[in-house]
N, C-alpha and C positions, 0 to 999 in steps of 0.2 A: 498543569502538575500530571503525574500519573503517581500512584499510592501502589508501593509494592502486592504485587499477589491481583493486584484486582484485574478484570479483563475492562478493555477498552473496543467499544465498535470502530472499525475503520470504515470514514464514511466517503462516498464519490468526494465531496466539497475539500475533504483533509488532502486528496489523492491529486485533485486538478486546480480550483482556485484557492485554496488557501495556500499555496505552495509559494513561495519566494520570487520564485518565476512560474505563474500560473499557466497549466495546462492551455495551448493556442492549436490549433490544428490553418493553415492557413486555407482550405477551402470549406472552413465552418461543420466539419463533422465532426459529429460527436463522439467521444472517448465509445471504446469498445472493450477491450482487453487490457489489463496488466502483468507485465509479465517481470516477475520475480527474479531479481540479478545478482543480488548479495539480502541475506538472512538477518534480521536486527543482532544484535552482540548483548544485550542486557533483557531480553525477554523471549516470546516465542508468537510468530504470527502463526493463525489458523484458520483456515477454511472451513467452514460447518463442523469445528471441534477436530480436525484435523492440521498435524503438523502441516505450514506449506514448506516446500522444497524449491531450493534452487531452479530457476528455469520454471516455474510453475508458469502457467497463465490462465487467469481466473475472470471469469466475466465479469463484467459491469453490474448486469443484471446483477449476479449475486452478492457483490457489493452493495446495489441499494439495498438487498435483503436485508442487509445487516448480518451477512456470513462469515465476511471478514473481520475479524479481530486480534487483537495485539495482547497477550499474559504479559506483564513484567516480573522474571524472576529475580533479576539483581538492579544496583543502584547504580549509575552511572557516578563516576568518580568525580571530582573538583577539576572542570576544564574537559569534560566527556560528555555527551550527550548521545540520546540515542536516535538510530533510522534506520533505513533499508533502505536497499538503490533497487529502482524500477523503472522498467520504460512503459508507454501507452503505443498501442496501435489504436486507431481510428476506425469508425463505419466505412468507409469509403476503400482507403488502399489497404485495410489492417496490416499496415508497416510497421513496427515498434521503433519508436523514436525515445529520446530521454528528456 
């Protein structure tokens, strides 16, 4: 649970292994970059303190360094949840897939 006004560090595990369908690559290549397709509805994603924009590409080295954060600015209503959409590219092909 996220408390209103609390900043949460987004981790690599949150974006790969902890998803309902975990990230996997047929060749076994590691995740390289995250591309943001849609922003959060109830808060702000930030990279090193600056708001993230749609189509922004973020290196997983920055995510590993704890530079990607989420700040809640409002509370979702009943039946709503917070999310943002993204795709990941791997170190081999560098092609983004969702």
